[in-house]
C-alpha positions as CSV (number, residue, x, y, z in Angstrom):
1,M,-24.9,-19.3,7.1
2,A,-23.6,-17.8,3.9
3,T,-21.1,-19.1,1.4
4,T,-18.1,-16.9,0.6
5,S,-16.4,-16.5,-2.7
6,A,-13.8,-19.0,-1.6
7,G,-16.5,-21.6,-1.0
8,I,-16.2,-21.2,2.8
9,Y,-19.1,-20.7,5.2
10,S,-19.3,-17.5,7.2
11,P,-19.2,-19.0,10.7
12,A,-21.5,-16.8,12.7
13,P,-23.9,-13.9,12.5
14,K,-21.8,-11.8,14.9
15,R,-21.0,-8.3,13.7
16,L,-18.7,-5.6,14.8
17,F,-19.5,-2.1,13.5
18,G,-21.6,-3.7,10.8
19,H,-18.8,-6.1,9.7
20,P,-17.6,-9.5,10.8
21,P,-15.2,-9.3,13.7
22,G,-12.7,-11.1,11.6
23,L,-12.2,-7.9,9.7
24,T,-11.0,-6.2,12.8
25,V,-8.5,-9.1,13.4
26,L,-7.2,-8.8,9.8
27,F,-6.7,-5.0,9.8
28,L,-5.0,-5.1,13.3
29,T,-2.7,-7.7,11.9
30,Q,-2.0,-5.7,8.8
31,M,-1.8,-2.5,10.9
32,W,1.2,-3.8,12.8
33,A,2.7,-5.2,9.7
34,E,2.4,-1.7,8.1
35,F,3.8,-0.2,11.3
36,S,6.9,-2.3,10.8
37,Y,7.1,-1.8,7.0
38,F,6.6,2.0,7.0
39,G,8.8,2.3,10.1
40,L,11.7,1.0,8.0
41,Q,10.6,3.0,5.0
42,A,10.5,6.3,6.9
43,L,14.1,5.8,8.0
44,L,15.7,4.1,5.0
45,V,16.6,7.0,2.7
46,Y,17.8,9.2,5.7
47,Y,19.8,6.2,7.1
48,M,21.5,5.5,3.8
49,T,22.4,9.1,3.0
50,S,23.5,10.2,6.5
51,D,24.8,7.2,8.4
52,L,26.0,4.9,5.6
53,G,27.3,7.8,3.4
54,F,25.5,6.7,0.2
55,S,24.8,9.3,-2.4
56,Q,21.3,10.5,-3.0
57,S,21.1,8.8,-6.4
58,K,22.3,5.5,-5.0
59,S,20.0,5.7,-2.0
60,S,16.9,6.5,-4.2
61,L,17.8,3.6,-6.5
62,I,18.2,1.1,-3.6
63,Y,14.9,2.4,-2.1
64,G,13.1,1.8,-5.4
65,I,14.6,-1.7,-5.9
66,Y,13.8,-2.7,-2.3
67,G,10.2,-1.4,-2.6
68,G,9.9,-3.1,-6.0
69,A,11.1,-6.4,-4.6
70,A,8.7,-6.1,-1.7
71,F,5.8,-5.8,-4.2
72,F,7.2,-8.4,-6.7
73,S,7.5,-11.2,-4.3
74,P,3.7,-11.3,-3.5
75,F,3.1,-12.7,-7.0
76,F,5.1,-15.8,-6.2
77,G,3.9,-15.7,-2.6
78,G,0.3,-15.9,-3.8
79,I,1.0,-18.9,-6.0
80,I,2.8,-20.6,-3.0
81,A,-0.1,-19.9,-0.7
82,D,-2.7,-21.2,-3.3
83,K,-0.8,-24.3,-4.3
84,W,1.3,-25.5,-1.4
85,L,1.4,-23.7,1.9
86,G,-2.2,-22.5,2.4
87,R,-3.2,-19.1,3.6
88,T,-2.5,-19.2,7.3
89,P,0.9,-20.8,7.2
90,S,1.9,-18.4,4.5
91,V,0.9,-15.4,6.6
92,V,2.8,-16.7,9.6
93,I,6.0,-17.6,7.8
94,G,6.0,-14.3,6.0
95,G,5.5,-12.4,9.2
96,L,8.4,-14.2,10.8
97,L,10.7,-13.4,7.9
98,M,9.8,-9.7,8.0
99,M,10.3,-9.6,11.8
100,L,13.8,-11.0,11.4
101,G,14.6,-8.6,8.6
102,H,13.6,-5.6,10.7
103,F,15.7,-6.6,13.6
104,A,18.7,-7.3,11.2
105,M,18.4,-3.7,9.9
106,A,19.8,-2.5,13.3
107,F,23.2,-3.8,12.1
108,P,24.7,-1.8,9.2
109,P,26.6,-4.8,7.6
110,F,23.3,-6.6,7.2
111,L,21.6,-3.9,5.2
112,F,21.0,-5.9,2.0
113,P,20.2,-9.3,3.6
114,A,17.8,-7.5,6.0
115,L,16.0,-5.8,3.1
116,A,15.8,-9.2,1.3
117,L,14.2,-10.8,4.3
118,V,11.6,-8.1,4.5
119,A,10.8,-8.3,0.8
120,L,10.5,-12.1,0.8
121,G,8.4,-12.2,3.9
122,N,6.1,-9.5,2.5
123,G,5.5,-11.8,-0.5
124,L,4.2,-14.6,1.6
125,F,2.3,-12.3,4.0
126,M,0.3,-9.9,1.9
127,P,-1.8,-11.8,-0.7
128,P,-3.4,-14.5,1.5
129,L,-4.1,-11.9,4.2
130,A,-5.9,-9.6,1.7
131,V,-7.8,-12.6,0.3
132,Q,-9.1,-13.5,3.7
133,V,-10.8,-10.1,3.9
134,G,-13.0,-11.0,0.9
135,A,-13.5,-14.5,2.2
136,L,-15.4,-13.0,5.2
137,Y,-18.3,-12.1,3.0
138,A,-20.7,-13.9,0.7
139,D,-20.6,-12.9,-3.0
140,E,-23.9,-11.1,-2.8
141,D,-23.1,-9.3,0.5
142,P,-23.2,-5.5,-0.3
143,R,-20.7,-4.7,2.5
144,K,-18.0,-6.5,0.5
145,A,-17.6,-3.4,-1.8
146,H,-16.7,-1.3,1.3
147,A,-14.7,-3.9,3.2
148,F,-11.4,-3.2,1.6
149,S,-11.8,0.6,2.2
150,A,-12.5,-0.1,5.9
151,Y,-9.5,-2.5,6.0
152,Y,-7.4,0.0,4.3
153,M,-8.3,2.6,6.9
154,G,-7.4,0.3,9.7
155,I,-4.0,-0.7,8.3
156,N,-3.1,2.9,7.9
157,L,-3.1,3.3,11.6
158,G,0.2,1.5,11.4
159,G,1.4,3.9,8.7
160,L,0.5,6.8,10.9
161,L,2.3,5.5,14.0
162,A,5.4,4.3,12.2
163,P,7.0,7.6,11.3
164,L,6.0,9.1,14.7
165,V,7.4,6.2,16.7
166,C,10.1,4.6,14.6
167,G,11.1,7.8,12.9
168,S,11.4,9.7,16.2
169,L,13.4,6.9,17.8
170,G,15.7,6.6,14.7
171,E,16.3,10.4,14.4
172,L,16.6,11.2,18.1
173,L,18.1,8.0,19.8
174,G,19.7,6.1,16.9
175,W,18.8,4.1,13.8
176,H,18.9,0.7,15.6
177,W,16.2,1.9,18.0
178,G,13.8,2.8,15.1
179,F,14.5,-0.5,13.2
180,G,14.1,-2.5,16.4
181,A,10.7,-0.9,17.1
182,A,9.6,-1.9,13.6
183,G,10.6,-5.6,14.4
184,I,8.5,-5.5,17.6
185,G,5.5,-4.2,15.7
186,M,5.6,-7.2,13.3
187,L,5.8,-9.5,16.4
188,V,2.7,-7.9,17.8
189,G,0.9,-8.4,14.5
190,L,1.6,-12.1,14.5
191,I,0.4,-12.5,18.1
192,V,-2.9,-10.8,17.1
193,Y,-3.3,-13.0,14.1
194,L,-2.7,-16.3,15.8
195,G,-4.5,-15.3,19.0
196,F,-7.8,-14.6,17.2
197,R,-7.4,-17.1,14.4
198,Q,-10.8,-18.7,15.2
199,L,-12.6,-15.5,13.9
200,L,-11.1,-15.8,10.4
201,P,-12.2,-18.0,7.5
202,A,-10.8,-21.5,7.4
203,D,-8.3,-22.2,4.6
204,P,-9.7,-23.8,1.5
205,G,-9.7,-27.6,1.6
206,R,-6.7,-29.3,0.2
207,A,-8.8,-30.6,-2.7
208,A,-8.9,-27.1,-3.9
209,I,-5.2,-26.8,-4.2
210,I,-3.7,-30.2,-4.9
211,P,-3.0,-31.4,-8.5
212,G,-5.5,-33.7,-10.1
213,T,-8.7,-31.8,-9.1
214,A,-11.0,-30.1,-11.5
215,A,-9.6,-27.0,-13.1
216,V,-11.3,-23.7,-12.3
217,P,-12.1,-21.8,-15.5
218,I,-10.6,-18.3,-15.7
219,D,-12.8,-15.7,-17.5
220,A,-10.9,-14.0,-20.3
221,R,-12.6,-10.7,-19.4
222,A,-11.2,-11.0,-15.9
223,V,-7.7,-11.4,-17.2
224,R,-8.1,-8.5,-19.6
225,M,-9.3,-6.2,-16.8
226,L,-6.5,-7.4,-14.5
227,V,-4.0,-6.4,-17.2
228,V,-5.5,-3.0,-17.4
229,L,-5.4,-2.7,-13.6
230,V,-1.8,-3.7,-13.5
231,T,-0.9,-1.0,-16.1
232,V,-2.9,1.6,-14.2
233,V,-1.3,0.8,-10.8
234,I,2.2,1.0,-12.4
235,L,1.5,4.5,-13.7
236,F,-0.1,5.6,-10.5
237,R,2.7,4.3,-8.3
238,I,5.4,6.0,-10.4
239,A,4.1,9.2,-9.0
240,Y,2.8,7.9,-5.6
241,E,6.0,6.3,-4.5
242,Q,7.8,9.6,-4.7
243,S,6.1,10.5,-1.4
244,G,8.5,8.4,0.6
245,N,11.5,9.1,-1.7
246,V,12.0,12.4,-3.4
247,I,9.2,14.1,-1.4
248,A,11.0,13.0,1.8
249,L,14.1,14.8,0.5
250,W,12.1,17.8,-0.5
251,V,10.7,18.0,3.0
252,R,14.2,17.8,4.5
253,D,15.9,20.2,2.1
254,Q,13.4,22.6,0.5
255,T,10.6,22.9,3.1
256,D,10.5,25.3,6.0
257,R,9.7,23.0,9.0
258,T,10.2,25.6,11.7
259,L,7.5,26.7,14.2
260,F,7.4,29.6,16.7
261,N,9.9,31.8,14.9
262,G,12.4,29.1,14.4
263,T,12.4,27.8,18.0
264,L,11.0,24.4,17.1
265,T,11.8,22.3,14.0
266,I,9.4,19.5,13.0
267,P,11.3,16.2,12.3
268,A,11.2,15.4,8.6
269,T,9.9,11.9,9.2
270,W,6.8,13.2,10.8
271,F,5.5,14.4,7.5
272,Q,5.2,10.8,6.4
273,A,2.4,10.5,9.0
274,I,0.2,13.0,7.1
275,N,-0.9,10.5,4.5
276,P,-2.1,7.7,6.9
277,A,-3.7,10.2,9.2
278,L,-5.8,11.6,6.4
279,I,-6.8,8.1,5.3
280,I,-8.1,7.4,8.8
281,L,-10.1,10.6,8.8
282,L,-11.4,10.5,5.2
283,T,-12.3,6.8,4.8
284,P,-15.4,6.9,7.0
285,L,-16.7,9.9,5.2
286,L,-16.1,8.3,1.8
287,I,-17.8,5.0,2.8
288,G,-20.7,7.0,4.3
289,Y,-21.1,8.9,1.0
290,W,-21.1,5.8,-1.1
291,T,-23.6,4.1,1.2
292,R,-26.0,7.0,1.0
293,K,-25.8,7.0,-2.7
294,G,-26.6,3.3,-2.7
295,Q,-24.3,2.6,-5.6
296,E,-23.6,-1.1,-6.3
297,G,-20.0,-2.2,-6.4
298,T,-20.1,-3.1,-10.1
299,A,-16.9,-3.2,-12.2
300,A,-18.0,0.0,-14.1
301,V,-18.6,1.9,-10.9
302,L,-15.3,0.9,-9.4
303,L,-13.4,1.8,-12.5
304,R,-14.9,5.2,-12.6
305,R,-14.0,5.8,-9.0
306,M,-10.4,4.8,-9.8
307,S,-10.3,7.2,-12.7
308,L,-11.4,10.0,-10.6
309,G,-8.8,9.1,-8.0
310,C,-6.0,9.3,-10.6
311,I,-7.2,12.8,-11.7
312,V,-7.1,14.0,-8.0
313,A,-3.6,12.4,-7.7
314,C,-2.5,14.3,-10.8
315,A,-3.6,17.5,-9.1
316,S,-1.4,16.7,-6.1
317,M,1.6,16.5,-8.5
318,L,0.7,19.8,-10.0
319,V,0.8,21.3,-6.5
320,M,4.4,20.2,-6.2
321,V,5.1,21.7,-9.7
322,A,3.9,25.1,-8.3
323,A,6.0,24.6,-5.1
324,A,9.1,23.9,-7.2
325,I,8.5,27.0,-9.3
326,V,8.2,29.1,-6.1
327,N,11.3,27.5,-4.7
328,G,13.2,28.1,-7.9
329,R,12.3,31.8,-7.9
330,T,13.1,32.6,-4.3
331,G,15.9,30.1,-3.7
332,Q,14.5,29.6,-0.2
333,P,12.7,26.7,1.5
334,V,9.0,27.0,0.8
335,S,6.1,26.8,3.2
336,A,5.1,23.4,4.6
337,W,1.5,24.2,3.4
338,W,2.6,23.1,-0.1
339,V,3.5,19.6,1.2
340,L,0.3,19.5,3.3
341,L,-1.9,20.3,0.3
342,Y,0.1,17.7,-1.8
343,F,-0.6,15.0,0.8
344,C,-4.3,15.9,1.1
345,L,-4.9,15.5,-2.7
346,L,-2.6,12.5,-3.0
347,T,-4.5,10.8,-0.1
348,M,-7.9,11.5,-1.7
349,G,-6.7,10.0,-4.9
350,E,-5.2,7.0,-3.2
351,L,-8.5,6.2,-1.4
352,L,-10.2,6.1,-4.8
353,V,-7.5,3.9,-6.4
354,I,-5.9,1.4,-4.0
355,P,-8.7,0.0,-1.8
356,V,-11.2,0.2,-4.8
357,G,-8.7,-1.6,-6.9
358,L,-8.3,-4.3,-4.3
359,T,-12.1,-4.7,-4.2
360,L,-12.1,-5.1,-8.0
361,V,-9.3,-7.7,-8.0
362,N,-11.2,-9.7,-5.3
363,L,-14.3,-9.6,-7.5
364,L,-12.4,-10.8,-10.5
365,S,-10.5,-13.6,-8.8
366,P,-11.7,-17.2,-9.6
367,A,-11.8,-19.7,-6.8
368,G,-8.5,-21.5,-6.2
369,F,-6.5,-18.6,-7.7
370,A,-7.5,-15.8,-5.3
371,A,-4.1,-15.3,-3.8
372,T,-2.4,-15.6,-7.2
373,F,-4.6,-12.8,-8.7
374,M,-3.9,-10.7,-5.6
375,G,-0.2,-11.4,-6.2
376,A,-0.6,-10.0,-9.7
377,W,-1.8,-6.7,-8.1
378,Y,1.4,-6.5,-6.2
379,I,3.4,-7.2,-9.4
380,A,2.0,-3.8,-10.6
381,K,3.2,-2.2,-7.3
382,F,6.6,-3.8,-7.9
383,L,7.0,-2.4,-11.4
384,G,5.7,1.0,-10.3
385,S,8.1,1.1,-7.4
386,V,11.1,0.2,-9.4
387,L,10.2,2.8,-12.1
388,A,9.6,5.3,-9.3
389,G,13.1,4.5,-7.9
390,V,14.7,4.9,-11.3
391,M,12.9,8.2,-11.8
392,G,13.9,9.3,-8.3
393,S,17.6,8.7,-9.1
394,Y,17.3,11.6,-11.6
395,W,16.3,14.0,-8.8
396,G,18.8,16.8,-9.0
397,T,19.4,16.2,-12.7
398,I,15.9,17.0,-13.9
399,A,14.5,20.4,-12.9
400,P,12.1,19.9,-9.9
401,A,9.1,21.4,-11.7
402,M,9.6,19.1,-14.7
403,F,10.2,16.1,-12.4
404,F,6.9,16.6,-10.7
405,G,5.3,17.3,-14.0
406,L,6.3,13.9,-15.3
407,G,4.5,12.4,-12.3
408,A,1.4,14.3,-13.1
409,V,1.5,13.0,-16.7
410,S,1.9,9.4,-15.5
411,V,-1.3,9.4,-13.3
412,L,-3.2,11.3,-16.0
413,L,-2.5,8.5,-18.4
414,A,-3.8,6.0,-15.8
415,A,-7.0,8.0,-15.5
416,A,-7.6,7.9,-19.2
417,L,-7.1,4.1,-19.3
418,L,-9.6,3.6,-16.5
419,R,-12.1,5.9,-18.1
420,I,-12.0,3.9,-21.4
421,M,-12.3,0.6,-19.6
422,G,-15.1,1.9,-17.4
423,S,-17.1,2.9,-20.5
424,F,-16.7,-0.6,-22.0
425,E,-17.9,-2.1,-18.8
426,H,-20.8,0.3,-18.5
427,R,-22.1,-0.7,-21.9
428,R,-21.6,-4.4,-21.1
429,E,-23.6,-4.1,-17.9
């Protein structure tokens, strides 16, 4: 048996598609959590602007603050999981809070309490679940470098299904149907997690988290790199988070969604399924390419991958700059091919940034602080989401081409930071 980074023994040599079966349990759990989260997200801006009568500016700001809160709470949730609750109870309590929040969204007067429940539950749920992915592998296991990419592909099944199921129910039958479906998705995720708990790593012993035990030293280099990663993710998400905010409005208002000479109109929420569908299709190809190259998952290699991802994401924003220029010249909705190309490039960039960054955070995390370090990753997502919401509130004030251009500049700065840090790490290694 092999020892994991958390000091836990990998229980059995069983493997599923080359990985421990526990990975399947974790990405199915996260898949249903993502189904619930993105089901709400796909409906939120449309719900507020149409049914609740909020202005676009107010709706974008609420969207950004809610998304930010959902990514801020994991920092404290990670500390709570490490120091008090433990990983499994934290995941279960967080899932229950999110489920209640999604069901409460079906009632308009409970909008803000419901969003608060989802945000708080997400904080307890996300860090320990992600840490358990890394705990399935020994430190020297070469599969660990690809585990988060495989996990990320699995959880995006939920992101793919959410706009198709929850979005369609919300747009066609009523908002409460869509939000209710999101709550049921979270319930299914909890059933999977608890039903197959025996396949997952045991929580660290209480001696690892109670006061009075030996302190675990934290490498200053790890902290410095974590700060850089936080900064990079903030810059990346300023642009990335527009995909569910301003891009959703662009699809509704400036995109030609008709087929067969106008006889059929594609629901706007369906466009939110493009990103997760591409993640599912592209991830196996990417993992296969990395495996054939035989690259080790060192910090320098991972940083270079993330830098390349930011450059590709920058290209996606430049596509929208071009689409905005065409729209401005013609005054007519532009072809949906612009949005499709945008999502293709954004997704390729995302696959080189988010799961690779999760792998790097897991490698940097000292024992006893794994969920806390993972929570810091979500702090970056929080700040990026809030800034994306603030930026989105200026949609209509800033010219569209300039708006998307600012997003391109943001991810280009992130690419430069990663390239510099990657060069330092390469020389160090």
